[in-house]
C-alpha angles and dihedrals in degrees: 000000000000120000116247123247105310096036089063093059118109120223093252090054091048092049092048090051093049097044103032104021095237122138117226089254090056103255122125119259090211130176094024098046146074093036103199099207096040132036098008088070098037116123120253089246092054093049091049090050092049091049092048091049094049093047090051092058119097116255116259117222105210130128116242116247116238109264118230120236111273116246123236127311093022092060091067112101127201 
């Protein structure tokens, strides 16, 4: 059984998302990431531990709810 969405991420893709805010398919994860005072400055060891923890969790089978349009100024993309 393959893991849904996040379980298919490699560590380099996870690190890029956390530090640079770029999804593995190349689109920006703005406004959620990168979070300047958080994960962008996390140590390599901490990110590896977070990744290992998340990958060890069982997959959740739940459909994503439709997200509402973001209000100004959050709808502005870089």
